[in-house]
C-alpha positions in Angstrom: 19.6 -12.5 0.3 16.3 -14.2 -0.1 14.8 -12.6 -3.6 10.5 -12.0 -3.4 9.4 -12.4 -6.7 8.9 -8.1 -6.4 12.2 -8.1 -9.0 11.4 -6.1 -12.0 7.4 -7.1 -11.4 4.8 -5.0 -13.2 1.8 -6.2 -12.0 0.6 -7.6 -8.9 -2.4 -8.2 -6.3 -2.5 -7.4 -2.2 -5.0 -9.5 -1.0 -6.1 -8.3 2.6 -7.5 -11.1 5.0 -8.6 -9.2 8.3 -8.7 -11.0 12.0 -9.9 -9.9 15.1 -6.2 -8.6 15.8 -4.0 -8.1 12.5 -4.9 -7.1 9.3 -2.8 -9.7 6.7 -2.0 -9.0 3.8 -0.8 -11.4 0.4 1.1 -9.5 -2.0 0.1 -12.2 -4.7 1.7 -12.7 -8.6 -1.5 -12.1 -10.8 -2.6 -14.4 -13.6 -3.0 -13.4 -17.1 -6.5 -13.6 -16.1 -5.9 -11.2 -12.9 -6.5 -14.0 -10.6 -3.7 -14.6 -7.3 -1.2 -17.0 -8.5 2.3 -17.5 -6.2 2.7 -15.5 -3.1 5.4 -12.9 -3.3 5.6 -11.4 0.1 3.2 -11.4 3.3 2.8 -9.1 5.6 0.9 -8.8 8.8 -0.4 -5.1 11.0 -1.5 -5.2 14.4 -4.5 -3.8 14.8 -4.7 -0.8 16.6 -0.6 -0.7 16.8 1.1 2.9 18.0 4.1 1.3 16.4 3.9 1.8 12.7 5.9 -0.8 11.7 4.5 -3.3 9.2 7.2 -6.5 8.2 6.9 -8.5 5.4 8.1 -12.5 5.0 8.7 -14.3 2.0 6.7 -17.9 3.6 3.5 -18.1 5.1 5.2 -19.4 8.5 6.7 -15.6 9.2 10.2 -17.0 9.1 12.7 -15.1 6.7 11.7 -11.9 6.6 12.3 -9.7 3.4 11.1 -6.6 3.7 9.9 -3.1 5.8 8.3 -0.3 6.5 8.6 2.3 9.2 7.5 5.3 10.4 10.7 8.0 11.4 7.8 9.0 14.7 5.1 8.5 16.3 1.7 9.8 16.8 2.8 12.2 13.0 -0.3 13.4 11.3 2.6 13.6 8.1 4.9 11.1 9.4 7.9 9.8 7.1 7.8 6.0 6.6 11.0 4.2 4.7 10.5 1.4 3.4 14.2 -1.2 4.0 14.8 -4.4 2.7 16.1 -7.5 4.5 19.5 -6.1 6.2 17.6 -2.8 6.6 18.9 -1.0 4.2 16.7 1.8 2.8 15.6 1.6 -0.9 12.7 4.1 -0.6 9.8 6.4 1.3 6.3 7.7 1.7 5.1 10.5 3.2 1.1 11.4 3.2 0.6 14.5 2.8 -1.7 16.0 5.5 -2.5 19.4 3.9 -3.3 18.1 0.7 -5.7 14.6 2.2 -8.2 16.9 4.2 -10.2 16.6 1.2 -8.5 14.3 -1.2 -5.8 11.6 -0.3 -2.1 12.3 -1.7 0.8 10.8 -1.3 5.0 11.2 -2.1 7.1 8.3 -3.0 10.3 8.4 -3.5 12.8 4.9 -4.6 15.5 4.2 -7.3 15.5 7.1 -10.0 11.4 8.4 -9.2 9.9 10.7 -7.7 5.9 10.8 -7.1 2.5 12.1 -6.2 -0.1 9.9 -5.6 -3.7 10.7 -5.6 -6.8 9.2 -5.2 -8.2 9.5 -8.7 -11.5 10.3 -8.5 -12.6 13.5 -6.3 -15.9 12.7 -6.1 -14.8 9.1 -4.2 -12.8 10.8 -2.3 -15.6 13.1 -0.7 -18.3 10.3 -1.0 -15.6 8.3 0.8 -14.7 11.1 3.5 -19.2 11.9 4.8 -19.4 7.3 4.7 -17.0 7.9 7.4 -18.2 10.7 9.2 -21.4 8.4 9.6 -22.0 6.5 13.1 -21.5 2.6 13.4 -19.8 2.2 9.9 -16.5 1.3 11.2 -17.3 -2.0 11.0 -19.7 -2.1 7.7 -17.5 -2.0 3.9 -16.8 0.9 2.4 -19.1 0.9 -0.8 -15.8 2.8 -2.6 -13.4 1.7 -4.4 -10.5 4.8 -4.8 -8.0 4.3 -7.1 -4.5 5.3 -6.5 -2.1 7.3 -9.8 1.0 8.7 -8.6 3.0 10.4 -11.4 6.5 11.8 -11.8 7.2 15.3 -12.6 6.4 14.8 -16.2 3.2 13.8 -15.3 4.1 9.7 -16.3 2.7 7.1 -14.8 5.2 5.0 -12.3 2.3 3.3 -10.0 -1.1 2.3 -10.2 -3.8 1.1 -7.4 -7.0 -0.1 -8.5 -9.2 -1.5 -5.4 -10.9 -4.6 -7.3 -15.3 -5.1 -6.7 -14.9 -7.7 -4.2 -16.0 -9.5 -0.9 -12.7 -8.7 0.7 -10.0 -6.2 0.4 -8.5 -6.5 -3.3 -6.2 -4.5 -4.9 -4.3 -4.9 -8.5 -0.8 -2.9 -8.9 0.4 -2.1 -12.3 4.1 -0.9 -11.9 4.4 0.6 -15.5 7.6 -0.6 -17.1 8.7 -1.1 -13.6 10.0 1.7 -12.3 9.6 1.7 -8.8 10.9 -0.8 -7.1 8.5 -4.3 -6.9 9.0 -4.1 -3.3 8.8 0.3 -2.0 5.7 -0.6 -4.6 4.1 -2.9 -2.5 4.7 -1.2 0.8 3.1 2.1 -0.4 -0.3 0.4 -1.6 -0.3 -1.8 1.1 -0.1 1.8 3.7 -2.3 2.8 1.4 -5.7 0.3 2.9 -4.0 0.4 6.8 -2.8 3.4 7.0 -5.7 5.8 5.3 -8.2 6.4 7.4 -5.5 8.0 10.1 
């Protein structure tokens, strides 16, 4: 099985590159100064695709799949997404809590030995972002809001954080304290936060 470099990792970056037909996500090691390092995984999601499946590859040529996530059902606002390794074995899952997300986006995450709930860090930003999305023609403009998510276990400890950095393109710094969450599941969850957040 091809390793991704995400095993036991506590910090990495996700960079989004938007093209006409696809959203491209690069999962990269984070340098000590926060600069992007080596490519750990690469994913592309077709824009406006109804089939909610995203595959991560080990290389730029997208020849070697290493993990993926896929919705159990289509067109379900509260769909569960399974994260699978390269062999198709489930390694985690996540789902959006649609009811709670009406005011403040909320997700549930499960991986080996971890169950956590993630919410937008700032209620004010959550409300501002929703107001912004109601304005006409803003879909083509970058959002002025930088939203961050913290995932906490039942004891209230943070097991995963995704922080949107100040940048022209979407760029996220991901931290996994103690590497308690499988890095592949963490990367899948954080890509989903960008790719699926508005749905």
